[in-house]
Residue, then its C-alpha position, 0 to 999 in steps of 0.5 A: m499499500k503506497i501513501s500518498i504524501a498530499d494524503l497526510r495534510k489535514d484541514y486547518s480551516r476550522a478557524s480564521l482569525s481577524e485582527s477585530d476578533v483578537a484580544a487587546d491583552p496578548m495573555e487573554q488572547f494566549k489563554k484563549w488559543f491555549d484553552e481552544a487547544l486542550t478543548a480541541e484535545v490537540p496532541e502537546a498543546n503546549a508545543m510550539s515554535l519559538a522564532t528569533v534573530d541575532a544582531n545580524g538578523r540571522p533567524s532561528s527557530r526551535i520548538v519549546l514546550i510551555k510549562e507555564f504561563d503568566h502576566 
């Protein structure tokens, strides 16, 4: 049985993001998204990509696991 890579794609169109729907407080918005991920039983909802750039503008990204968040 041969699996097509295209068939592995998941449908992420369940939600959209509009600037007018985003909370003014970034922590409030993050908590909303995190709670939605937990409710949807997203595997490893605390895993995310963190990207930064150095003084020369060179990007670097890594996967991090959030253990706690607050203001």
